[in-house]
Structure formats: C-alpha cells, structure tokens
N, CA, C and O atoms as a Tinker XYZ file with bonds, in Angstrom:
   512  protein
     1  N      9.318000    1.637000  -40.284000    73     2
     2  CA    10.776000    1.697000  -40.754000    64     1     3
     3  C     11.082000    1.490000  -42.089000    63     2     4     5
     4  O     10.475000    0.844000  -42.943000    81     3
     5  N     12.314000    2.258000  -42.159000    73     3     6
     6  CA    12.333000    1.899000  -43.731000    64     5     7
     7  C     13.344000    1.367000  -43.621000    63     6     8     9
     8  O     14.163000    1.783000  -42.801000    81     7
     9  N     13.698000   -0.140000  -44.719000    73     7    10
    10  CA    15.203000   -1.050000  -44.302000    64     9    11
    11  C     15.595000   -0.762000  -45.689000    63    10    12    13
    12  O     14.635000   -0.748000  -46.459000    81    11
    13  N     16.417000   -0.595000  -46.070000    73    11    14
    14  CA    17.269000    0.110000  -46.977000    64    13    15
    15  C     19.156000   -0.744000  -46.815000    63    14    16    17
    16  O     20.094000   -0.096000  -46.350000    81    15
    17  N     19.286000   -1.979000  -47.228000    73    15    18
    18  CA    20.283000   -2.805000  -46.224000    64    17    19
    19  C     20.137000   -3.786000  -47.921000    63    18    20    21
    20  O     19.213000   -4.114000  -48.664000    81    19
    21  N     21.860000   -3.974000  -47.896000    73    19    22
    22  CA    22.455000   -5.021000  -48.547000    64    21    23
    23  C     23.672000   -5.089000  -49.526000    63    22    24    25
    24  O     24.498000   -5.949000  -49.834000    81    23
    25  N     23.387000   -3.675000  -49.909000    73    23    26
    26  CA    24.462000   -3.363000  -51.358000    64    25    27
    27  C     25.908000   -3.612000  -51.269000    63    26    28    29
    28  O     26.765000   -4.074000  -52.024000    81    27
    29  N     25.850000   -2.884000  -49.427000    73    27    30
    30  CA    27.909000   -3.427000  -49.102000    64    29    31
    31  C     27.807000   -5.261000  -48.811000    63    30    32    33
    32  O     28.558000   -6.135000  -49.243000    81    31
    33  N     26.591000   -5.390000  -47.929000    73    31    34
    34  CA    26.532000   -7.339000  -47.885000    64    33    35
    35  C     27.075000   -7.366000  -49.263000    63    34    36    37
    36  O     28.254000   -7.688000  -49.406000    81    35
    37  N     26.278000   -7.034000  -50.397000    73    35    38
    38  CA    26.828000   -7.751000  -51.132000    64    37    39
    39  C     28.836000   -7.526000  -51.813000    63    38    40    41
    40  O     29.780000   -8.294000  -51.997000    81    39
    41  N     28.548000   -5.783000  -51.991000    73    39    42
    42  CA    29.875000   -5.324000  -52.753000    64    41    43
    43  C     31.247000   -5.914000  -51.874000    63    42    44    45
    44  O     32.416000   -5.774000  -52.233000    81    43
    45  N     30.784000   -6.590000  -50.664000    73    43    46
    46  CA    32.365000   -7.538000  -49.661000    64    45    47
    47  C     32.101000   -8.933000  -49.168000    63    46    48    49
    48  O     32.807000   -9.352000  -48.251000    81    47
    49  N     30.919000   -9.895000  -49.806000    73    47    50
    50  CA    30.661000  -10.883000  -50.473000    64    49    51
    51  C     31.018000  -10.775000  -49.234000    63    50    52    53
    52  O     32.220000  -10.881000  -48.987000    81    51
    53  N     29.850000  -10.482000  -47.886000    73    51    54
    54  CA    29.890000  -10.842000  -46.579000    64    53    55
    55  C     28.655000  -11.368000  -46.287000    63    54    56    57
    56  O     27.602000  -10.750000  -46.131000    81    55
    57  N     28.898000  -12.829000  -46.211000    73    55    58
    58  CA    27.839000  -14.276000  -46.184000    64    57    59
    59  C     28.442000  -14.192000  -44.550000    63    58    60    61
    60  O     29.426000  -13.655000  -44.042000    81    59
    61  N     27.152000  -15.129000  -43.957000    73    59    62
    62  CA    27.530000  -15.893000  -42.946000    64    61    63
    63  C     28.332000  -16.409000  -43.009000    63    62    64    65
    64  O     28.601000  -17.041000  -44.030000    81    63
    65  N     29.516000  -16.384000  -41.385000    73    63    66
    66  CA    30.507000  -17.240000  -41.385000    64    65    67
    67  C     31.677000  -17.268000  -42.267000    63    66    68    69
    68  O     32.314000  -18.320000  -42.328000    81    67
    69  N     32.185000  -15.873000  -43.220000    73    67    70
    70  CA    32.346000  -15.679000  -44.094000    64    69    71
    71  C     32.508000  -16.796000  -45.658000    63    70    72    73
    72  O     33.410000  -17.115000  -46.433000    81    71
    73  N     31.192000  -17.054000  -45.499000    73    71    74
    74  CA    30.683000  -18.119000  -46.461000    64    73    75
    75  C     30.712000  -16.468000  -47.874000    63    74    76    77
    76  O     30.818000  -15.263000  -47.643000    81    75
    77  N     30.618000  -16.953000  -48.745000    73    75    78
    78  CA    30.620000  -16.019000  -49.952000    64    77    79
    79  C     28.876000  -15.473000  -49.839000    63    78    80    81
    80  O     28.096000  -16.042000  -49.076000    81    79
    81  N     28.691000  -14.954000  -50.230000    73    79    82
    82  CA    27.025000  -14.235000  -50.365000    64    81    83
    83  C     26.224000  -14.991000  -51.406000    63    82    84    85
    84  O     26.533000  -15.594000  -52.434000    81    83
    85  N     24.956000  -14.717000  -50.704000    73    83    86
    86  CA    24.214000  -15.161000  -52.087000    64    85    87
    87  C     22.732000  -14.283000  -51.824000    63    86    88    89
    88  O     22.605000  -13.493000  -50.889000    81    87
    89  N     21.672000  -14.573000  -52.808000    73    87    90
    90  CA    20.506000  -13.863000  -52.514000    64    89    91
    91  C     19.077000  -14.375000  -51.215000    63    90    92    93
    92  O     17.903000  -14.034000  -51.069000    81    91
    93  N     19.808000  -15.123000  -50.658000    73    91    94
    94  CA    19.356000  -16.348000  -49.878000    64    93    95
    95  C     19.387000  -15.694000  -48.307000    63    94    96    97
    96  O     18.496000  -15.609000  -47.462000    81    95
    97  N     20.970000  -15.224000  -48.295000    73    95    98
    98  CA    21.560000  -14.689000  -47.474000    64    97    99
    99  C     21.064000  -13.277000  -47.099000    63    98   100   101
   100  O     21.391000  -12.567000  -46.148000    81    99
   101  N     20.245000  -13.076000  -48.035000    73    99   102
   102  CA    20.107000  -11.682000  -47.689000    64   101   103
   103  C     18.637000  -11.800000  -47.351000    63   102   104   105
   104  O     18.181000  -11.284000  -46.331000    81   103
   105  N     17.674000  -12.685000  -48.469000    73   103   106
   106  CA    16.128000  -12.357000  -48.099000    64   105   107
   107  C     16.045000  -13.299000  -45.866000    63   106   108   109
   108  O     15.424000  -13.085000  -44.826000    81   107
   109  N     16.650000  -13.844000  -46.152000    73   107   110
   110  CA    16.664000  -14.844000  -44.282000    64   109   111
   111  C     17.166000  -13.265000  -43.841000    63   110   112   113
   112  O     16.227000  -12.609000  -43.389000    81   111
   113  N     18.497000  -12.518000  -43.889000    73   111   114
   114  CA    18.689000  -11.536000  -42.884000    64   113   115
   115  C     17.133000  -10.609000  -43.243000    63   114   116   117
   116  O     16.484000  -10.295000  -42.246000    81   115
   117  N     16.741000  -10.321000  -44.201000    73   115   118
   118  CA    15.014000   -8.894000  -44.289000    64   117   119
   119  C     13.944000   -9.707000  -42.978000    63   118   120   121
   120  O     13.465000   -9.128000  -42.003000    81   119
   121  N     13.719000  -11.781000  -43.480000    73   119   122
   122  CA    12.824000  -12.082000  -42.637000    64   121   123
   123  C     13.314000  -12.125000  -41.909000    63   122   124   125
   124  O     12.349000  -12.387000  -41.191000    81   123
   125  N     14.342000  -12.109000  -41.049000    73   123   126
   126  CA    14.725000  -11.908000  -38.903000    64   125   127
   127  C     14.477000  -10.632000  -39.000000    63   126   128   129
   128  O     13.810000  -10.510000  -37.972000    81   127
   129  N     14.516000   -9.365000  -39.555000    73   127   130
   130  CA    14.167000   -7.659000  -39.558000    64   129   131
   131  C     13.146000   -7.926000  -39.442000    63   130   132   133
   132  O     12.520000   -7.757000  -38.395000    81   131
   133  N     12.612000   -8.492000  -40.641000    73   131   134
   134  CA    11.061000   -8.356000  -40.677000    64   133   135
   135  C     10.142000   -9.252000  -39.101000    63   134   136   137
   136  O      9.122000   -8.912000  -38.501000    81   135
   137  N     10.803000  -10.097000  -38.951000    73   135   138
   138  CA     9.791000  -10.435000  -38.246000    64   137   139
   139  C     10.097000  -10.111000  -36.063000    63   138   140   141
   140  O      9.574000  -10.411000  -34.990000    81   139
   141  N     11.628000   -9.105000  -36.780000    73   139   142
   142  CA    11.984000   -8.457000  -35.475000    64   141   143
   143  C     11.034000   -7.373000  -35.066000    63   142   144   145
   144  O     10.835000   -7.101000  -33.882000    81   143
   145  N     10.183000   -6.475000  -36.526000    73   143   146
   146  CA     9.583000   -5.355000  -36.175000    64   145   147
   147  C      8.548000   -5.638000  -35.821000    63   146   148   149
   148  O      7.976000   -5.098000  -34.874000    81   147
   149  N      8.075000   -6.588000  -36.544000    73   147   150
   150  CA     6.816000   -7.110000  -36.364000    64   149   151
   151  C      6.135000   -7.863000  -34.693000    63   150   152   153
   152  O      5.066000   -7.614000  -34.136000    81   151
   153  N      7.305000   -8.863000  -34.251000    73   151   154
   154  CA     7.221000   -8.111000  -32.956000    64   153   155
   155  C      7.326000   -7.959000  -32.534000    63   154   156   157
   156  O      7.250000   -8.667000  -31.530000    81   155
   157  N      8.009000   -5.722000  -32.553000    73   155   158
   158  CA     7.869000   -4.898000  -31.997000    64   157   159
   159  C      6.649000   -4.535000  -32.458000    63   158   160   161
   160  O      6.355000   -3.595000  -31.720000    81   159
   161  N      5.878000   -4.671000  -33.112000    73   159   162
   162  CA     4.417000   -4.051000  -33.813000    64   161   163
   163  C      5.096000   -2.602000  -34.228000    63   162   164   165
   164  O      4.628000   -1.479000  -34.041000    81   163
   165  N      6.334000   -2.974000  -34.843000    73   163   166
   166  CA     6.402000   -1.433000  -35.992000    64   165   167
   167  C      6.366000   -2.017000  -37.499000    63   166   168   169
   168  O      6.327000   -3.202000  -37.829000    81   167
   169  N      6.385000   -1.089000  -38.167000    73   167   170
   170  CA     5.711000   -1.308000  -39.368000    64   169   171
   171  C      6.931000   -1.295000  -40.520000    63   170   172   173
   172  O      7.365000   -0.185000  -40.830000    81   171
   173  N      7.437000   -2.342000  -41.093000    73   171   174
   174  CA     9.280000   -2.673000  -41.511000    64   173   175
   175  C      8.463000   -2.310000  -43.503000    63   174   176   177
   176  O      7.606000   -3.064000  -43.964000    81   175
   177  N      9.006000   -1.079000  -44.293000    73   175   178
   178  CA     8.994000   -1.303000  -45.469000    64   177   179
   179  C      9.824000   -1.600000  -45.727000    63   178   180   181
   180  O     10.815000   -1.331000  -45.049000    81   179
   181  N      9.905000   -2.421000  -47.008000    73   179   182
   182  CA    11.380000   -2.448000  -48.321000    64   181   183
   183  C     11.725000   -1.712000  -48.845000    63   182   184   185
   184  O     10.980000   -0.789000  -49.172000    81   183
   185  N     13.512000   -1.756000  -49.319000    73   183   186
   186  CA    13.868000   -0.443000  -50.149000    64   185   187
   187  C     14.670000   -1.823000  -50.913000    63   186   188   189
   188  O     15.301000   -2.814000  -50.548000    81   187
   189  N     14.242000   -1.243000  -52.097000    73   187   190
   190  CA    15.206000   -2.188000  -53.015000    64   189   191
   191  C     16.233000   -1.468000  -53.232000    63   190   192   193
   192  O     16.179000   -0.260000  -53.461000    81   191
   193  N     17.807000   -2.502000  -53.156000    73   191   194
   194  CA    19.443000   -1.410000  -53.627000    64   193   195
   195  C     18.869000   -1.016000  -55.079000    63   194   196   197
   196  O     18.096000   -1.353000  -55.975000    81   195
   197  N     19.738000   -0.133000  -54.690000    73   195   198
   198  CA    20.359000    1.313000  -55.882000    64   197   199
   199  C     21.433000    0.120000  -57.398000    63   198   200   201
   200  O     21.968000   -0.958000  -57.139000    81   199
   201  N     21.431000    0.469000  -58.124000    73   199   202
   202  CA    22.385000    0.046000  -59.187000    64   201   203
   203  C     23.715000    0.471000  -59.037000    63   202   204   205
   204  O     23.919000    1.617000  -58.635000    81   203
   205  N     24.782000   -0.387000  -59.335000    73   203   206
   206  CA    26.156000    0.502000  -58.636000    64   205   207
   207  C     26.926000   -0.502000  -59.990000    63   206   208   209
   208  O     27.955000   -1.168000  -59.882000    81   207
   209  N     26.038000   -0.340000  -61.255000    73   207   210
   210  CA    27.143000   -0.212000  -62.408000    64   209   211
   211  C     28.548000    0.772000  -62.341000    63   210   212   213
   212  O     28.254000    1.715000  -61.607000    81   211
   213  N     29.586000    0.878000  -62.695000    73   211   214
   214  CA    31.012000    1.276000  -62.926000    64   213   215
   215  C     31.479000    1.532000  -61.342000    63   214   216   217
   216  O     32.541000    2.094000  -61.073000    81   215
   217  N     30.750000    1.152000  -60.553000    73   215   218
   218  CA    31.649000    0.767000  -59.003000    64   217   219
   219  C     32.457000    0.052000  -58.710000    63   218   220   221
   220  O     32.457000   -0.821000  -59.577000    81   219
   221  N     33.803000   -0.318000  -57.406000    73   219   222
   222  CA    34.223000   -1.441000  -57.834000    64   221   223
   223  C     33.368000   -2.388000  -57.633000    63   222   224   225
   224  O     33.503000   -3.283000  -58.467000    81   223
   225  N     32.388000   -2.609000  -56.740000    73   223   226
   226  CA    31.579000   -3.382000  -55.975000    64   225   227
   227  C     30.693000   -4.729000  -57.231000    63   226   228   229
   228  O     30.205000   -5.823000  -56.948000    81   227
   229  N     30.816000   -3.902000  -58.815000    73   227   230
   230  CA    29.966000   -4.320000  -59.436000    64   229   231
   231  C     31.167000   -5.199000  -60.276000    63   230   232   233
   232  O     32.223000   -4.999000  -60.877000    81   231
   233  N     30.063000   -6.544000  -59.809000    73   231   234
   234  CA    30.201000   -7.852000  -61.018000    64   233   235
   235  C     29.438000   -8.028000  -62.012000    63   234   236   237
   236  O     29.126000   -7.081000  -62.733000    81   235
   237  N     28.985000   -9.322000  -62.234000    73   235   238
   238  CA    27.930000   -9.928000  -63.092000    64   237   239
   239  C     26.988000  -10.273000  -62.060000    63   238   240   241
   240  O     25.858000   -9.849000  -61.817000    81   239
   241  N     28.022000  -11.507000  -61.277000    73   239   242
   242  CA    27.462000  -12.316000  -59.828000    64   241   243
   243  C     27.015000  -11.308000  -59.200000    63   242   244   245
   244  O     25.828000  -11.093000  -59.447000    81   243
   245  N     27.541000  -10.530000  -58.411000    73   243   246
   246  CA    27.122000   -9.391000  -57.375000    64   245   247
   247  C     25.759000   -8.678000  -58.380000    63   246   248   249
   248  O     24.682000   -9.021000  -57.891000    81   247
   249  N     25.637000   -8.038000  -59.286000    73   247   250
   250  CA    24.324000   -8.172000  -60.002000    64   249   251
   251  C     23.151000   -9.099000  -60.158000    63   250   252   253
   252  O     22.010000   -8.697000  -60.386000    81   251
   253  N     23.565000  -10.629000  -59.993000    73   251   254
   254  CA    22.827000  -11.431000  -60.062000    64   253   255
   255  C     22.369000  -11.143000  -59.109000    63   254   256   257
   256  O     21.605000  -10.304000  -59.587000    81   255
   257  N     22.137000  -11.114000  -57.952000    73   255   258
   258  CA    22.978000  -10.535000  -55.832000    64   257   259
   259  C     21.798000  -10.053000  -55.931000    63   258   260   261
   260  O     20.838000  -10.591000  -55.380000    81   259
   261  N     21.700000   -8.913000  -56.685000    73   259   262
   262  CA    21.249000   -7.568000  -55.929000    64   261   263
   263  C     19.677000   -7.660000  -56.866000    63   262   264   265
   264  O     18.824000   -6.842000  -56.523000    81   263
   265  N     19.344000   -8.564000  -57.930000    73   263   266
   266  CA    18.706000   -8.087000  -58.556000    64   265   267
   267  C     17.147000   -9.363000  -58.324000    63   266   268   269
   268  O     15.933000   -9.185000  -58.421000    81   267
   269  N     18.106000  -10.754000  -57.952000    73   267   270
   270  CA    17.149000  -11.612000  -56.856000    64   269   271
   271  C     16.749000  -10.859000  -55.775000    63   270   272   273
   272  O     15.641000  -10.613000  -55.299000    81   271
   273  N     17.668000  -10.601000  -55.535000    73   271   274
   274  CA    17.050000   -9.839000  -53.670000    64   273   275
   275  C     16.237000   -8.575000  -54.124000    63   274   276   277
   276  O     15.457000   -8.163000  -53.266000    81   275
   277  N     16.261000   -7.993000  -55.115000    73   275   278
   278  CA    15.096000   -6.765000  -55.082000    64   277   279
   279  C     13.516000   -7.176000  -56.063000    63   278   280   281
   280  O     12.375000   -6.719000  -56.141000    81   279
   281  N     14.150000   -8.073000  -56.558000    73   279   282
   282  CA    13.118000   -9.316000  -57.038000    64   281   283
   283  C     11.978000   -9.377000  -55.971000    63   282   284   285
   284  O     10.819000   -8.961000  -55.963000    81   283
   285  N     12.880000  -10.165000  -54.928000    73   283   286
   286  CA    12.045000  -10.470000  -53.798000    64   285   287
   287  C     11.163000   -9.540000  -52.618000    63   286   288   289
   288  O     10.069000   -9.720000  -52.084000    81   287
   289  N     12.045000   -8.631000  -52.513000    73   287   290
   290  CA    12.063000   -6.788000  -52.017000    64   289   291
   291  C     10.400000   -6.646000  -52.501000    63   290   292   293
   292  O      9.400000   -6.549000  -51.789000    81   291
   293  N     10.536000   -6.677000  -54.122000    73   291   294
   294  CA     9.312000   -6.149000  -54.567000    64   293   295
   295  C      7.971000   -7.083000  -55.144000    63   294   296   297
   296  O      6.961000   -6.744000  -55.760000    81   295
   297  N      8.432000   -8.353000  -54.667000    73   295   298
   298  CA     7.337000   -9.478000  -55.306000    64   297   299
   299  C      6.725000  -10.308000  -53.476000    63   298   300   301
   300  O      5.559000  -10.701000  -53.489000    81   299
   301  N      7.375000  -10.465000  -52.359000    73   299   302
   302  CA     7.102000  -10.868000  -51.715000    64   301   303
   303  C      6.315000  -11.141000  -51.048000    63   302   304   305
   304  O      5.890000  -12.287000  -50.898000    81   303
   305  N      5.716000   -9.611000  -50.174000    73   303   306
   306  CA     4.837000   -9.850000  -50.412000    64   305   307
   307  C      5.316000   -9.895000  -48.805000    63   306   308   309
   308  O      4.412000   -9.274000  -48.246000    81   307
   309  N      5.975000  -10.180000  -48.097000    73   307   310
   310  CA     6.486000   -9.663000  -46.802000    64   309   311
   311  C      7.050000   -8.797000  -46.023000    63   310   312   313
   312  O      7.668000   -9.050000  -44.989000    81   311
   313  N      6.841000   -7.698000  -46.524000    73   311   314
   314  CA     7.021000   -6.483000  -46.178000    64   313   315
   315  C      5.632000   -6.024000  -45.951000    63   314   316   317
   316  O      4.499000   -6.479000  -46.106000    81   315
   317  N      6.277000   -4.749000  -45.449000    73   315   318
   318  CA     3.989000   -4.019000  -45.531000    64   317   319
   319  C      4.026000   -2.894000  -46.142000    63   318   320   321
   320  O      3.289000   -1.954000  -45.843000    81   319
   321  N      4.811000   -2.869000  -46.984000    73   319   322
   322  CA     4.719000   -2.285000  -48.226000    64   321   323
   323  C      6.553000   -1.756000  -48.788000    63   322   324   325
   324  O      7.408000   -1.423000  -47.967000    81   323
   325  N      6.695000   -1.783000  -49.676000    73   323   326
   326  CA     8.069000   -1.483000  -50.465000    64   325   327
   327  C      8.304000    0.040000  -50.974000    63   326   328   329
   328  O      7.321000    0.756000  -51.167000    81   327
   329  N      9.479000    0.475000  -51.165000    73   327   330
   330  CA     9.614000    1.530000  -52.189000    64   329   331
   331  C     11.067000    1.495000  -53.202000    63   330   332   333
   332  O     12.249000    1.405000  -52.869000    81   331
   333  N     10.518000    1.590000  -54.369000    73   331   334
   334  CA    11.652000    1.022000  -55.161000    64   333   335
   335  C     12.961000    2.041000  -55.615000    63   334   336   337
   336  O     13.119000    2.676000  -56.657000    81   335
   337  N     13.546000    1.967000  -54.795000    73   335   338
   338  CA    14.700000    2.603000  -55.284000    64   337   339
   339  C     15.128000    2.774000  -56.561000    63   338   340   341
   340  O     15.404000    3.683000  -57.344000    81   339
   341  N     15.089000    1.595000  -56.504000    73   339   342
   342  CA    16.186000    1.269000  -57.746000    64   341   343
   343  C     15.476000    2.125000  -58.859000    63   342   344   345
   344  O     16.044000    3.159000  -59.210000    81   343
   345  N     14.312000    1.788000  -59.425000    73   343   346
   346  CA    14.097000    1.784000  -60.382000    64   345   347
   347  C     13.473000    3.291000  -60.490000    63   346   348   349
   348  O     13.102000    3.769000  -61.562000    81   347
   349  N     13.378000    4.252000  -58.728000    73   347   350
   350  CA    13.660000    5.580000  -59.104000    64   349   351
   351  C     14.817000    6.587000  -59.140000    63   350   352   353
   352  O     14.707000    7.811000  -59.213000    81   351
   353  N     16.294000    5.640000  -59.057000    73   351   354
   354  CA    17.495000    6.160000  -59.843000    64   353   355
   355  C     18.467000    5.491000  -60.722000    63   354   356   357
   356  O     19.692000    5.584000  -60.802000    81   355
   357  N     17.511000    4.721000  -61.426000    73   355   358
   358  CA    18.608000    3.987000  -62.357000    64   357   359
   359  C     18.106000    4.413000  -63.723000    63   358   360   361
   360  O     16.964000    4.612000  -64.138000    81   359
   361  N     19.476000    4.505000  -64.384000    73   359   362
   362  CA    19.684000    4.784000  -65.652000    64   361   363
   363  C     18.699000    4.710000  -65.977000    63   362   364   365
   364  O     17.797000    4.438000  -65.185000    81   363
   365  N     18.481000    4.928000  -67.295000    73   363   366
   366  CA    16.654000    5.096000  -68.144000    64   365   367
   367  C     17.633000    4.131000  -69.168000    63   366   368   369
   368  O     17.048000    3.100000  -69.499000    81   367
   369  N     18.596000    4.229000  -69.559000    73   367   370
   370  CA    19.006000    3.579000  -70.183000    64   369   371
   371  C     20.767000    2.547000  -70.303000    63   370   372   373
   372  O     21.669000    2.043000  -70.972000    81   371
   373  N     20.201000    2.834000  -69.127000    73   371   374
   374  CA    21.020000    0.790000  -68.491000    64   373   375
   375  C     20.520000    1.004000  -67.305000    63   374   376   377
   376  O     20.784000    1.967000  -66.585000    81   375
   377  N     19.620000   -0.082000  -67.012000    73   375   378
   378  CA    19.045000    0.460000  -65.848000    64   377   379
   379  C     20.386000   -0.562000  -64.286000    63   378   380   381
   380  O     20.282000   -0.386000  -63.072000    81   379
   381  N     21.304000   -1.384000  -64.910000    73   379   382
   382  CA    22.301000   -1.527000  -63.600000    64   381   383
   383  C     22.972000   -0.624000  -62.831000    63   382   384   385
   384  O     23.504000   -0.738000  -61.727000    81   383
   385  N     22.850000    0.415000  -63.687000    73   383   386
   386  CA    23.854000    2.079000  -63.180000    64   385   387
   387  C     23.029000    3.208000  -63.157000    63   386   388   389
   388  O     22.239000    3.569000  -64.029000    81   387
   389  N     23.341000    3.856000  -61.828000    73   387   390
   390  CA    22.562000    5.178000  -61.851000    64   389   391
   391  C     22.694000    5.711000  -62.476000    63   390   392   393
   392  O     23.681000    5.886000  -63.191000    81   391
   393  N     20.962000    6.556000  -62.415000    73   391   394
   394  CA    21.184000    7.487000  -63.465000    64   393   395
   395  C     22.185000    8.932000  -63.330000    63   394   396   397
   396  O     22.022000    9.541000  -62.273000    81   395
   397  N     22.966000    9.387000  -64.081000    73   395   398
   398  CA    24.040000   10.420000  -63.671000    64   397   399
   399  C     24.034000   11.660000  -63.123000    63   398   400   401
   400  O     24.943000   12.365000  -62.684000    81   399
   401  N     22.433000   11.868000  -63.255000    73   399   402
   402  CA    22.114000   13.283000  -62.874000    64   401   403
   403  C     21.903000   12.823000  -60.989000    63   402   404   405
   404  O     21.810000   13.789000  -60.231000    81   403
   405  N     21.855000   11.678000  -60.482000    73   403   406
   406  CA    21.929000   11.226000  -59.032000    64   405   407
   407  C     24.026000   10.928000  -58.662000    63   406   408   409
   408  O     24.665000   10.980000  -57.611000    81   407
   409  N     24.300000   10.742000  -59.593000    73   407   410
   410  CA    25.602000   10.063000  -59.009000    64   409   411
   411  C     26.200000   10.897000  -58.319000    63   410   412   413
   412  O     25.754000   12.020000  -58.554000    81   411
   413  N     27.421000   10.900000  -57.181000    73   411   414
   414  CA    27.975000   11.141000  -56.434000    64   413   415
   415  C     29.276000   11.471000  -57.097000    63   414   416   417
   416  O     29.970000   12.477000  -56.949000    81   415
   417  N     29.492000   10.286000  -57.958000    73   415   418
   418  CA    30.984000    9.911000  -58.942000    64   417   419
   419  C     31.331000    9.471000  -58.808000    63   418   420   421
   420  O     32.332000    9.390000  -59.520000    81   419
   421  N     31.085000    7.821000  -57.086000    73   419   422
   422  CA    31.544000    6.956000  -57.651000    64   421   423
   423  C     30.243000    5.741000  -58.143000    63   422   424   425
   424  O     30.338000    4.541000  -57.887000    81   423
   425  N     29.500000    6.141000  -58.612000    73   423   426
   426  CA    28.041000    5.050000  -58.969000    64   425   427
   427  C     27.768000    4.094000  -57.749000    63   426   428   429
   428  O     27.597000    2.907000  -58.028000    81   427
   429  N     27.725000    4.368000  -56.796000    73   427   430
   430  CA    27.512000    4.090000  -55.294000    64   429   431
   431  C     26.375000    4.547000  -55.052000    63   430   432   433
   432  O     25.202000    4.188000  -55.146000    81   431
   433  N     27.340000    5.984000  -54.504000    73   431   434
   434  CA    26.133000    6.882000  -53.958000    64   433   435
   435  C     25.795000    8.113000  -54.447000    63   434   436   437
   436  O     26.443000    9.064000  -54.884000    81   435
   437  N     24.360000    7.829000  -54.236000    73   435   438
   438  CA    23.688000    9.149000  -54.627000    64   437   439
   439  C     23.921000   10.790000  -54.102000    63   438   440   441
   440  O     23.983000   11.114000  -52.916000    81   439
   441  N     23.999000   11.434000  -54.896000    73   439   442
   442  CA    24.325000   12.811000  -54.656000    64   441   443
   443  C     23.110000   13.416000  -53.892000    63   442   444   445
   444  O     22.213000   12.782000  -53.334000    81   443
   445  N     23.229000   14.515000  -53.960000    73   443   446
   446  CA    22.199000   15.650000  -52.846000    64   445   447
   447  C     20.609000   15.755000  -54.251000    63   446   448   449
   448  O     19.556000   15.388000  -53.730000    81   447
   449  N     20.493000   16.078000  -55.403000    73   447   450
   450  CA    19.916000   15.257000  -56.228000    64   449   451
   451  C     18.677000   14.502000  -56.347000    63   450   452   453
   452  O     17.488000   14.672000  -56.617000    81   451
   453  N     20.298000   12.714000  -55.706000    73   451   454
   454  CA    19.366000   11.678000  -55.915000    64   453   455
   455  C     19.307000   11.178000  -54.800000    63   454   456   457
   456  O     19.495000    9.964000  -54.713000    81   455
   457  N     18.950000   12.178000  -53.269000    73   455   458
   458  CA    18.894000   11.758000  -52.242000    64   457   459
   459  C     17.614000   12.143000  -52.612000    63   458   460   461
   460  O     16.741000   11.275000  -52.599000    81   459
   461  N     17.281000   13.480000  -52.996000    73   459   462
   462  CA    15.821000   14.090000  -53.006000    64   461   463
   463  C     15.177000   13.113000  -53.908000    63   462   464   465
   464  O     13.992000   12.911000  -53.644000    81   463
   465  N     15.544000   12.619000  -54.659000    73   463   466
   466  CA    15.025000   11.417000  -55.580000    64   465   467
   467  C     14.070000    9.955000  -55.060000    63   466   468   469
   468  O     13.029000    9.338000  -55.287000    81   467
   469  N     15.464000    9.970000  -54.096000    73   467   470
   470  CA    15.152000    9.152000  -52.865000    64   469   471
   471  C     13.669000    9.942000  -52.023000    63   470   472   473
   472  O     12.502000    9.554000  -52.060000    81   471
   473  N     14.055000   10.740000  -51.547000    73   471   474
   474  CA    12.627000   10.670000  -50.320000    64   473   475
   475  C     12.248000   11.570000  -51.175000    63   474   476   477
   476  O     12.822000   12.611000  -50.853000    81   475
   477  N     11.174000   11.850000  -52.679000    73   475   478
   478  CA    10.227000   11.561000  -53.159000    64   477   479
   479  C      9.764000   10.314000  -53.797000    63   478   480   481
   480  O      8.616000    9.871000  -53.848000    81   479
   481  N     10.539000    9.967000  -54.136000    73   479   482
   482  CA     9.748000    8.391000  -54.225000    64   481   483
   483  C      9.030000    7.626000  -53.030000    63   482   484   485
   484  O      8.605000    6.494000  -53.262000    81   483
   485  N      8.915000    8.021000  -52.126000    73   483   486
   486  CA     9.029000    7.719000  -50.742000    64   485   487
   487  C      7.157000    8.077000  -50.600000    63   486   488   489
   488  O      6.613000    9.155000  -50.359000    81   487
   489  N      6.659000    6.992000  -50.805000    73   487   490
   490  CA     4.990000    7.282000  -50.286000    64   489   491
   491  C      4.772000    7.236000  -49.302000    63   490   492   493
   492  O      4.932000    6.112000  -48.825000    81   491
   493  N      4.185000    8.542000  -48.138000    73   491   494
   494  CA     4.361000    8.280000  -46.287000    64   493   495
   495  C      3.183000    8.309000  -46.852000    63   494   496   497
   496  O      2.772000    9.463000  -46.978000    81   495
   497  N      2.505000    7.538000  -47.226000    73   495   498
   498  CA     0.845000    6.956000  -46.255000    64   497   499
   499  C      1.864000    5.589000  -45.968000    63   498   500   501
   500  O      1.512000    4.890000  -45.018000    81   499
   501  N      2.898000    5.227000  -46.596000    73   499   502
   502  CA     2.982000    3.314000  -46.384000    64   501   503
   503  C      3.918000    3.920000  -45.046000    63   502   504   505
   504  O      5.056000    3.500000  -44.836000    81   503
   505  N      3.521000    4.550000  -44.527000    73   503   506
   506  CA     4.445000    4.851000  -43.028000    64   505   507
   507  C      3.575000    5.383000  -41.770000    63   506   508   509
   508  O      4.037000    5.510000  -40.636000    81   507
   509  N      2.300000    5.661000  -42.133000    73   507   510
   510  CA     1.264000    5.075000  -41.121000    64   509   511
   511  C      0.573000    4.215000  -40.142000    63   510   512
   512  O     -0.521000    4.552000  -39.688000    81   511
C-alpha cells in the first residue's frame, strides 16, 4: 500500500483530542499505520505530502510541520520504501508551491497532468 496522508490534518490543525497538530502527531500516526500494515504482512510505502503554497491552508507554521513530516518520511527508514510526490510536483523556482502545470487551480489538488506525474513518480518495483 502507498500511504499518502497528512495535508488535510495539517490544514485543519487536527491534532489528537482537539489539540493543535504537531509533526510528531503525524509521525506517530504513520508509525501506528506502519505497525498495523506490517502485522498484516503488507508492505507500506510512504508518500511525501505535496506543496500547498497559495492554498487557504498554507501558513509558515503549517509548512514547518509538512517539511518535518516529509523529512521523516524520506529519512526514517520506517517505511518499506518511499515515493516523493513533493519533489515530483513542486515548482522548481518555489518548492513550497505546486508546479503551475500540475495545479488544479486551488494550489492543493493536482490536475490531470499532476495526477499523471504522481503515477509516473512511483517505482512499481516498490510494490512487489
């Protein structure tokens, strides 16, 4: 399975029990899902969260959480593999924003070309 989760939690500041969200909250959630997947003998691939500059969710504090969680996804080794959707869809001149060619217009959701870029960024060998 590919776990692509967290941006709405960040945007809604949806921490546990109504508390403000932290990067550690997301990481703890990822660790829980990884443990459940492994207990069921399922490979779990971590996907980084997309940039969202210009969206109503975006704040410097929210971006710091996204960056910290994405860094953990990339470097922790906790997942069985990773796919870097952030790098695949970011604007090279402004990495906290979606590439305009992939933006549906809300600065959060990819358009059809963005969805294709997501698909193209997945190494299918990770799913074996």
